[in-house]
N, C-alpha and C positions, 0 to 999 in steps of 0.2 A: 947845292948839299943838303943843308940847314929845312928847307924847303921840304924834300925827299924826307927827311927825319921825321919831323913834323906830320908827314901824311899817313908815314908809315906807322908815325903811333895814334895816328884816328883811328884806322884800320884795326889795329891791334884794339884799341878800347873798343872800339864796336863789337869785337869778336867776344872781347869779356863781357860784354852787356849785354849781349844774346846766349854767352855759353850758362850766364848764374842762373838763370831760370830753368835751364835744361839736365845741370847737373841737382838742382836741387829736388826736380821731379824725379830722379832717379829709386828704384826701391825693388823689391822682390816681388817673384812671380811664382803663379801656379801654376803649375805645368796642366797642359788639358791634353784634349784628346782620349787616346781608349786608356781611360784611368779607373775607369768601375767593371768589375768580374764579381761572377759568382760560380762557385761549384756544389756536387750532389755528395756531401758527406759522407751518407746513406751505403754511396756507392764506392767511396776514396777514389771521386774524379777530379779532375783539374778543375783550375780558373777558366772560363770560360765566356764567352756572352755570345748567346743565352746558352741556359743548359737546360736537361731536363730530366724527369723523379715521376714519383706517383705519391697515392696517398701514403703519410705516416714519415716522408723521407724527410730530411735534413739537409737546412740549405745554407751556404756561408757566405756572406756578400763581405767583399774588401776593396775601399779605394785608396790610390797608390797617391802621394803628397809629396812629389816633388817641386824645389826651390833652384831653378836657373839661376835666380841673382838680381840685380849684384849685387842684394842686400837680404839681410834673413827674414821671412818671416816673423810676423807678431800676431795676438790672439788669434789664432788660429784654429777655427772651429769648424767640426762637417755635419753634416745634419740629411738625413736620409728620410724617406719614405716607402711607403707599404700598402700595397691596397685593402680595403679589409674583407671584402666580400669574396666569395665563393666564386672559381672560374678555373678555368684548363690554363689559361696565360696571364701570368702576372709582369707588372716593368715594375722597378723600383727607381727611383732618380736620387741620388748623391748632390750636395751643394757645399764642396769647400768655399769659406769666407777665410779673408783675414783683413785686420786694417789696414794694414801698409802694400797690401798688393796693388798691382797692376795689372791687367783688373783686379778689383777686390772679390769677386766669384767667377767659381768652375763648376759648371756641372755636365755629369755625365749620368749615363741610367745601363741597366744590367738587368736581361730576363729571366723567367721560368717558366717552363713549357710544362706540363701536368697532361699524366695521359684521361686523368677523374678532373672532373672541378672539387677543386678543395680552396683553402684559406689560408694563407701563410700567417702562423703566428709568431711573435718576438721570442727566442729565447733568454728570461731573465740573466742577468750577469754574462752575459756572452759577447758585449763591448768590449773589444781589447785596441792599445796600442801595440805595434808593433817595429820593430828599428829596420835600417834597411837589409838586413838579411834575414827579416822574417821572425826574429826572435823577441819573444813579449817581452813591452819594458812596464806594463801596469795595465789593468781592469781599472775601464772608465763606466761614469754612470749607466743607467738604462734610459737615458733623457735621447740617444739618438734618433729616433721615431718622434719626437717633442719641441723640446727647446735644444738638440744637438746635443754637443762633446765638443768639449775644448781641449784643445794638444798644446797650446801656448804656443812655443816659436819654434821655427822650422829654419836651418841652415843651409847657405847655400850648396856646402860641398855633397857630392853623391849620400857621401857616408849620414850626411842628415837626413837624407829620403826616409819617409814615415809613411806605415800603412795603419790603417783603422780598420777594423773588420767586428761584422756581428752576424749570430745567428738566429733562424726561425727552422720552422716546423709546418709540414704539410697537413693541416686536418681535413680530414674528408670528412662531412657532416654525414653520419650512420642513417639508412634508408629507416624509415618509418615501417614499426614493426606493427604486423597485423595484429589487429584489435583482438583480445583474448574471450573468447568467445564461453560466456557462463553458462550453465544449465540449472534448473530447480526437479531435486532428488529428495525420493524419502529415504534419510538416513535408517538402515536397517535396525541398528542396537538401540536411537534413543528413540525411535518412529515420530521423529521430527522431520519436520518439511524444511529443507534445507539448499543453499546455490552453493553451485561449487565452479570451477574450472573445468570447462567437459574433457581436458587430456589427465583428471584426478577420476575420472568414474570406476568404480571399482563394482560389479555386478555382485560382487560379494557382500561388499558394506552398503551397496545404496542400489536405488527403482527407479526408476523411469516412470512407475507406476505408482501417481500418489496416494491412491485410495488405499495401497498401501501402507499408509502412514495415520488411516484413517480410524479411529478408536472402537470396535467394536463392542457395541454395548448389548449382551445379553440381558433379558428380561425373563423373571421367572415369577412362578405367584404364589403368593407364601399367604402361612398364615399371621397376622398384626397380634399377638398375645393378648396388648391393653384393650382392641378393642371387638377382639372375636368376628374380626371381618377378613373376608380372604381380600388379597391388594397383589397388585403387580408393581415389580419393583427391580430396578439395575442389580444384578446378580453378586455386581464388589458391594454395596452398600447391604449387603444381608449381612445382620446381627444376631444372632442365635439370641441375646436375651430379649430381643425384642419382638423376633417373626422365628416361625415354626416355617418349615419344608413340608408337614406332614399336614396338609388341610385338610383334614377329619378333626384335629384339633381349636377347629373353628367353627363346626357343624353341633347342633345344641343336640341334646341328648333326645333320641326320639321318644316317643310320648307311646304307651303298648298299642301295638298294632302299625307302628311305623317304623320304616327303615332309614338306614343312611347309606348314600349311594352315590355314584357319579355319573353325573350327566355329561355323557360325553358328546354330546352334542353343543353343548355351553362349555364344559370342562370345568364347572362348577359343582363341588361338593353339594349333596341338599338333601331335604330329609321329606321322603314323601310314604304314604299308605302303604303298607307292603302289598295289598291286592293291586295297587299300580302299578308295580315293578315290570320293565319290559324290558325284556334282554338285547332289542335294539339300541334302545337307550339308553340303558341305564345299566350299570356295574357295581354291583356290592364290593369289588373292590375300590377302596377310594385314592388309592394310589397311584393308580394306571396313569400312563404316559399322558394320557389326555386331561390328567384335573394336576399333571407336576407338573411336565413339562421335563420330566427328571429320568433317571434309570428307576423303572419300578423297585422298588423297595418289597422284602416277603415281609406279609402280615402273617399272626399268631392264625390256627385257624379257627372257623367260627365257631362259637360257644353252641352247644344246643339250645332252642328257645324253650321258654319256661313258662310261656301262659295258658290261658283255662283249654287251648286246644293242644297243645304239649302235654298237658296233666293226660287228659283225655288218651291221648297216643299212648302216652306209656302206661297207662291201665289197662289199655287193650291187649299190649304186649305181653305183659306181667300173666293177666288170664289167661291167652294164651299159650306161654311157655309151661303153667301151672295145665294145663291141659293137654298138652302133650304128653307132660311128664306122667299123669296120671294112667292114661289112655297104653303106655309102656310097660306102665306097674301090674297093671292089670291082666294084660296081656300075658306077660311073665308068670302073671300066679295062675292063670286059667289052663297054661301049657304046662305049667310044674305039678 
């Protein structure tokens, strides 16, 4: 009997020896499986895996953290990944860890499918901690995609279940805009050549003929009063204190037997011998267009010539008039 008791005591001791490490190893657990899902917030969709959407939609990722026991989980942290390139299909992986979990880490993935290539961008301030009923407990930091967020302890009971969620937006890159076509035009108001967008062209304000902006320089012949020479200047440079449009003002006073004329073949006002006058080459009107390039100006009637020849002609006319008067008087006397 004593031997039997001793044997039984040995068996119990052996069981206790092996059982101690087993009890020491017990800890909490992080439930695995389908714990990570996503929904399209813009369409008021349900949490699924995967979900679908398009450019500009907002999506919300959510991970369930459940501890079947037997011990509470401590220092629980959650970290997720998010693709950084534009694509039509995106997969995010979540990792849940706890210092006393067995195993320490659990992972799962959730995906988003888009009809157009887009980039998922994290929305700042969107990471939240929820209770077992989905009610918000607190707002977590914006580090879930970098160093992760910590939610401390998760107990064993069902009511100690926790959720962590965050939101992203799908940003589609804008298609490249066609280059703006520019054209060079004449600005009719300022007479300057400018460059504008082709869409801004207004034929009432602009001209595609750049020559319309070239300054038209009109030249005129004038008498330079200081030198008494006929010169050609730009019309805009005319100064009535320095110039005269009467080219005759530059002609030398003719000597007896000479006259001042316009040489229509050269456009110059010259002095010639009176007997050298040629109607096909000369004009006694020095203000004609050929010599002024301006609108002809009326000039006073030419005074009678007073030279020796002129005196003889006047004397002859006087004698002729006197003779006629005498003849008429004599005839009246005879008839009377």
